[in-house]
C-alpha positions in Angstrom: 0.1 -0.2 0.0 1.7 3.6 -0.9 1.7 5.9 1.6 -1.6 7.9 2.5 -2.3 10.6 -0.3 -5.0 12.7 1.4 -2.8 15.5 2.5 -2.6 18.1 -0.2 0.9 18.2 -2.3 3.3 20.6 -1.1 3.6 23.9 -3.0 5.6 24.2 -6.2 9.1 25.9 -5.7 8.8 29.8 -6.5 12.1 30.1 -8.8 12.0 34.0 -8.6 12.2 34.2 -4.9 15.6 32.0 -4.5 18.2 34.3 -3.0 22.1 34.3 -3.9 23.1 31.5 -1.7 20.9 29.2 -3.7 22.2 29.6 -7.2 23.6 26.3 -7.5 20.1 24.7 -7.1 18.6 27.4 -9.4 20.9 26.3 -12.4 20.0 22.7 -11.4 16.3 23.5 -11.8 16.9 25.2 -15.2 19.0 22.0 -16.6 16.3 19.8 -15.4 13.6 22.0 -16.9 15.1 21.7 -20.3 16.2 18.4 -20.3 13.9 16.6 -18.3 16.2 13.7 -16.8 19.8 14.3 -15.0 22.4 11.8 -14.2 22.2 10.3 -11.1 25.9 11.4 -10.5 24.6 15.1 -10.7 23.2 14.1 -7.0 26.5 14.0 -5.7 28.0 17.3 -7.2 25.1 19.3 -6.0 25.9 17.6 -2.3 29.5 19.2 -2.9 28.4 22.4 -4.3 25.9 22.7 -1.0 28.9 22.1 0.9 30.8 24.9 -0.6 27.7 27.3 -0.7 27.1 26.6 3.1 23.4 26.1 2.4 20.9 25.8 5.2 17.9 23.5 5.7 15.9 25.5 3.7 18.1 25.7 0.9 18.5 21.7 0.9 14.7 21.2 1.3 14.3 23.4 -2.0 16.9 21.0 -3.8 14.9 18.1 -2.5 11.6 19.3 -3.6 13.2 19.6 -7.1 14.2 16.1 -7.1 10.5 14.9 -6.2 8.8 17.2 -8.5 10.6 15.6 -11.5 10.7 12.0 -10.0 14.4 11.7 -9.9 14.5 9.0 -7.1 17.9 7.7 -7.9 19.5 11.3 -7.8 17.6 11.9 -4.6 18.5 9.0 -2.7 22.3 9.9 -3.6 21.9 13.2 -2.5 20.5 12.1 0.8 22.9 9.6 1.5 26.1 11.8 0.8 24.7 14.5 3.0 24.1 12.0 5.8 27.4 10.3 5.3 29.6 13.3 5.1 27.6 15.7 7.3 25.2 13.7 9.4 22.4 16.0 7.9 18.9 14.8 7.7 16.7 17.3 5.4 13.3 18.1 6.9 10.9 20.0 4.9 8.4 22.3 6.4 4.5 21.3 5.8 2.1 24.2 5.0 -0.1 25.1 7.9 -2.9 23.3 6.1 -1.0 20.1 6.1 0.1 20.5 9.7 -3.6 20.9 10.7 -4.6 18.1 8.7 -2.5 15.6 10.9 -3.4 16.9 14.2 -7.1 17.6 13.3 -7.7 14.0 12.6 -5.8 12.5 15.3 -6.7 14.9 18.2 -10.3 14.4 17.3 -10.2 10.7 17.4 -8.6 10.4 20.7 -11.0 12.9 22.3 -13.8 10.8 20.7 -12.4 7.5 22.3 -11.7 8.9 25.7 -15.2 10.3 25.7 -17.0 6.6 25.0 -16.2 5.7 28.6 -17.0 2.0 29.1 -16.5 1.3 25.4 -13.1 3.3 25.3 -10.9 -0.1 25.8 -12.2 -1.4 22.7 -12.2 1.7 20.6 -8.8 2.5 21.6 -7.7 -0.2 19.0 -8.1 2.2 16.3 -5.6 4.8 17.6 -2.9 2.7 16.8 -3.0 1.8 13.3 -4.0 5.6 12.4 -1.1 7.0 14.5 1.3 4.3 12.6 0.2 5.5 9.3 -0.2 9.3 9.8 3.6 9.0 11.2 4.5 7.2 8.4 3.0 9.6 6.0 4.9 12.6 7.7 8.4 10.9 7.1 7.5 9.6 3.7 6.9 13.3 2.8 10.1 14.4 4.6 8.4 16.5 7.2 10.8 14.8 10.0 10.8 17.5 12.5 6.6 17.2 12.4 6.7 13.5 12.7 9.0 13.7 15.7 6.5 16.6 17.4 3.6 14.6 16.3 5.3 11.5 17.9 6.3 12.8 21.2 2.5 14.1 21.6 0.7 11.0 20.5 2.8 8.1 21.4 1.9 8.2 25.0 -1.8 7.7 24.2 -1.1 4.4 22.8 -2.0 0.9 24.7 0.7 -0.8 26.8 0.4 -3.8 24.8 2.1 -1.7 21.7 4.9 -0.4 24.0 7.5 -2.6 22.0 6.1 -1.4 18.6 6.5 2.2 19.7 10.0 2.0 20.8 10.9 0.5 17.6 8.9 3.3 15.6 10.8 5.8 17.6 14.0 4.8 15.8 12.7 5.5 12.6 13.5 9.1 11.9 13.9 9.6 8.2 12.6 7.7 5.0 15.7 5.3 4.2 14.9 3.9 7.7 11.4 3.7 6.8 11.6 2.0 3.6 13.8 -0.7 5.4 11.7 -1.1 8.5 9.3 -3.6 9.4 6.6 -1.1 9.6 6.9 -0.6 5.8 7.1 -4.2 4.9 4.1 -5.1 7.3 1.5 -2.1 7.0 2.3 -1.7 3.3 0.6 -4.7 2.4 -1.5 -5.7 5.3 -4.4 -4.1 7.1 -4.7 -4.0 10.7 -7.1 -6.4 12.2 -9.8 -4.5 14.8 -12.5 -6.7 16.7 -15.5 -4.3 17.7 -18.8 -5.1 19.5 -21.8 -4.1 17.8 -22.1 -1.2 19.9 -18.7 0.3 19.7 -19.0 0.1 15.7 -22.2 2.0 16.1 -20.5 4.7 18.0 -17.3 4.7 15.8 -19.8 5.0 12.6 -21.5 8.0 14.5 -18.4 9.6 15.0 -17.1 9.5 11.6 -20.5 10.6 10.2 -20.4 13.9 12.5 -16.7 14.5 11.7 -17.5 14.1 7.9 -13.9 13.7 7.2 -13.2 11.6 3.8 -9.4 11.5 4.8 -10.3 9.8 8.0 -12.7 7.4 6.2 -10.1 6.7 4.0 -7.6 6.1 6.5 -9.7 3.6 8.1 -11.1 1.7 5.0 -7.7 1.6 3.4 -5.6 0.6 6.6 -8.1 -1.4 9.1 -10.0 -4.5 8.8 -13.0 -4.2 11.4 -14.5 -7.5 12.3 -18.0 -6.7 14.1 -19.4 -9.4 16.7 -22.4 -9.8 18.7 -22.4 -10.0 22.1 -21.3 -8.2 25.3 -18.8 -5.6 25.5 -15.4 -6.9 26.5 -13.8 -5.5 29.8 -10.1 -4.0 29.9 -8.6 -7.3 31.0 -10.2 -9.2 27.7 -9.5 -6.5 25.5 -5.7 -6.5 26.4 -5.3 -10.5 26.4 -6.4 -10.6 22.5 -5.2 -7.4 21.2 -1.7 -5.8 20.7 -0.3 -7.9 17.9 1.3 -6.0 15.1 -1.4 -6.6 13.1 -4.2 -6.4 15.7 -6.2 -9.1 16.8 -6.3 -12.5 15.2 -9.1 -12.6 12.5 -12.0 -15.1 13.5 -12.3 -15.8 9.8 -8.8 -16.7 9.1 
């Protein structure tokens, strides 16, 4: 499964606003515009030029956006590796205010909803973990590294204790290269997280989503979770803890 595509794409680079310290990037942009393809080795050359011009995070972020705009994946990876290997630099892009609000609005409203459900809270808390994972992965995948760390620090503490080990592993993933080599990308990129809910809990979740009227939230649930609804009494905290917390949630009763 590809990363979440509900966040608006980052604004195009305004080349007229580049200052004198960004001439290396500007000349590269012009070359790409006219030739459409650039040899991957140019990434290393740009990294050396970046060192000479003492470019800051904003300048490096602009260069990365150019790579991404023209889908120069190989050049982008070489550029990243060289920056990290020689300087220990990880470039973090700045999201727009709308993008920042997108992540926080979805997750903050979801956590408040779960907390407000009282006796259904333990069952419904299952939905917090997979949404948290996919939003964090999406931020890392879009190079919003600083935002991802802020988001992690705020919401990792609301995850259930039976996911403590997974949360510790996720904390170690701070850039796209680490994410692409992680079990999280491999696991959640191909398989949905299984959530088992009572009829009552499912009804509450449906009502919340309807009131929230958020297509991105609906997409997150549909694309990343397998909801299994059962008829019967609500499970208590002990029963819930015994059966949930796996990397992919509860075992599916139909499997």
